NUDREN-578974 format. One record per residue (C-alpha): residue in one letter; z, y, x. Coordinates in pm, whole numbers, padded with zeros to 5 digits, always signed. Layout:
N
aZYX ...
This chain:
236
x-00029+00002-00027 x-00054+00369+00137 x+00176+00597+00286 x+00302+00799+00019 x+00362+00568-00216 x+00561+00354+00034 x+00917+00418-00046 x+00865+00270-00381 x+01074-00056-00573 x+00809-00306-00639 x+00920-00571-00819 x+00719-00868-00947 x+00848-01069-01241 x+00740-01483-01302 x+00851-01540-01658 x+00899-01923-01614 x+01057-02171-01876 x+01128-02541-01854 x+00877-02706-02058 x+00513-02657-02196 x+00255-02765-02485 x-00019-02819-02368 x+00077-02971-02043 x+00407-03159-02001 x+00578-03032-01745 x+00318-02805-01640 x+00555-02680-01411 x+00728-02857-01207 x+00376-03042-01213 x+00223-03114-00872 x-00057-02930-00866 x-00286-02949-00470 x+00004-03102-00291 x+00261-02883-00399 x+00470-02766-00796 x+00228-02536-00975 x+00479-02262-00978 x+00458-02253-00572 x+00174-02116-00531 x+00199-01784-00785 x+00596-01755-00583 x+00478-01884-00260 x+00163-01579-00279 x+00483-01275-00371 x+00665-01364-00108 x+00438-01267+00158 x+00353-01003+00032 x+00603-00735+00250 x+00483-00451-00069 x+00751-00652-00296 x+01107-00602-00271 x+01187-00856-00488 x+01041-01159-00685 x+01236-01246-01021 x+01233-01612-01161 x+01331-01579-01544 x+01397-01932-01659 x+01572-02153-01830 x+01487-02385-01628 x+01740-02301-01305 x+01875-02670-01280 x+01531-02789-01244 x+01397-02524-01048 x+01736-02658-00758 x+01611-03000-00785 x+01224-02899-00572 x+01436-02690-00356 x+01403-02356-00527 x+01711-02170-00534 x+01826-01753-00504 x+01837-01547-00164 x+01767-01205-00072 x+01409-01196-00188 x+01452-01416-00477 x+01653-01388-00786 x+01641-01663-01036 x+01732-01494-01396 x+01885-01729-01645 x+01738-01547-01994 x+01893-01575-02281 x+01903-01808-02615 x+01772-01604-02805 x+01462-01564-02576 x+01439-01880-02526 x+01135-02116-02726 x+00716-02116-02798 x+00794-01807-02977 x+00881-01536-02828 x+00681-01265-02800 x+00613-01224-02354 x+00738-00855-02405 x+01074-00909-02519 x+01187-01075-02227 x+01020-00820-02024 x+01202-00574-02203 x+01518-00800-02108 x+01351-00858-01734 x+01358-00452-01716 x+01646-00395-01892 x+01835-00627-01624 x+01668-00520-01286 x+01575-00165-01196 x+01200-00105-00983 x+00990+00223-00941 x+00724-00076-01086 x+00691-00382-01242 x+00422-00617-01101 x+00397-00926-01413 x+00192-01323-01308 x+00259-01659-01417 x+00306-01932-01295 x+00005-02077-01421 x-00256-01848-01175 x-00185-01993-00882 x-00524-01879-00687 x-00426-01556-00756 x-00487-01475-00354 x-00227-01267-00189 x-00553-00984-00079 x-00634-00981-00473 x-00191-00882-00597 x-00271-00632-00248 x-00616-00487-00395 x-00493-00417-00757 x-00199-00239-00643 x-00343-00055-00406 x-00615+00069-00638 x-00350+00128-00955 x-00206+00387-00658 x-00505+00568-00580 x-00635+00578-00991 x-00256+00781-01036 x-00342+01008-00782 x-00612+01061-00981 x-00551+01049-01318 x-00301+00991-01540 x-00346+00628-01575 x-00024+00439-01648 x-00036+00100-01574 x-00342-00177-01495 x-00458-00520-01574 x-00700-00799-01495 x-00985-00831-01657 x-01296-01011-01612 x-01623-00857-01649 x-01936-01080-01885 x-02244-00866-01907 x-02326-01211-02164 x-02449-01209-02538 x-02159-01292-02776 x-02222-01385-03174 x-01948-01454-03371 x-01817-01750-03620 x-02055-01710-03859 x-02346-01632-03604 x-02446-01263-03616 x-02469-01037-03326 x-02158-00909-03158 x-02354-00683-02853 x-02669-00695-02880 x-02973-00661-03153 x-03126-01045-03122 x-03491-00927-03238 x-03465-00683-02915 x-03358-00916-02614 x-03293-00678-02301 x-03212-00838-02043 x-02826-00900-01960 x-02710-00742-01710 x-02850-00422-01892 x-02584-00521-02162 x-02345-00313-02169 x-01989-00452-01978 x-01782-00639-02130 x-01378-00667-02006 x-01199-01003-02134 x-00823-00914-02061 x-00754-01281-01780 x-00352-01266-01763 x-00314-01325-01415 x-00093-00956-01336 x+00010-00647-01408 x+00141-00356-01323 x+00391-00110-01432 x+00590+00146-01515 x+00994+00183-01694 x+00858+00444-01864 x+00462+00282-01940 x+00651-00015-02102 x+00915+00211-02300 x+00637+00422-02423 x+00432+00131-02620 x+00676-00181-02639 x+00483-00335-02411 x+00357-00450-02061 x+00003-00227-02055 x+00062+00130-02141 x-00101+00418-02298 x-00355+00472-02013 x-00383+00166-01839 x-00634+00024-01579 x-00872-00193-01594 x-00857-00443-01279 x-01136-00705-01189 x-01030-01014-01056 x-01300-01230-00906 x-01377-01527-01132 x-01251-01835-00900 x-00964-01699-00848 x-00909-01610-01231 x-00839-01934-01415 x-00503-01968-01646 x-00392-02319-01669 x-00317-02310-02053 x-00430-02635-02100 x-00503-03001-01960 x-00915-02910-01979 x-00775-02565-01732 x-00574-02770-01520 x-00895-02946-01452 x-01040-02656-01421 x-00797-02509-01129 x-00832-02876-00958 x-01206-02872-00855 x-01158-02461-00751 x-00936-02480-00589 x-01048-02799-00413 x-01378-02597-00409 x-01210-02390-00207 x-01078-02563+00102 x-01355-02746+00127 x-01565-02382+00214 x-01250-02254+00416 x-01247-02622+00586 x-01617-02552+00683 x-01569-02191+00773 
């Protein structure tokens, strides 16, 4: 991060629960040689910009059984019973975290984004800093960019005219929130009650890093991409 914001306290929030509806034990299941949650945790711990990583969880004992304990860089925050379960809004959990952990800037990501690189996270920090210097931008969220033809369920066109097939690269870009990462402040969260503020910045993450493991198909896709990335790295 550039010099003007070097004194800001940046805290990374990594919410994590023991239970998983669609992939049993997902967070603790081995992924390419280590538990899934360790991929994102290790990435966050490797970033000198991050003052502390906070795991908000109902799985302290499970973490301990996998060798993860509190340190000066890592805090394990026990999730209150009223915030446990599959249908609790993530914004309620983040509200609890913000009230418990002071910071100038919060980074929120997921254990289900194992391929997100430290370079991309650092790029998001730097992009938000530059944007905040030039505008009223108050937050950032990661996206995937698409320039393709979209249709509604009834077959009607959303973003193009089927009778006028212009090149896809000339279509207006559309952006998908990919849930890889969010940056926000206490003030921006208070303004909307959400991790996306009033004036957010969209940040594109590399497609190969953007997979979010939500179900069995997502797990297989992430495994295939990880294998391909490892082969590329070994060949370089």
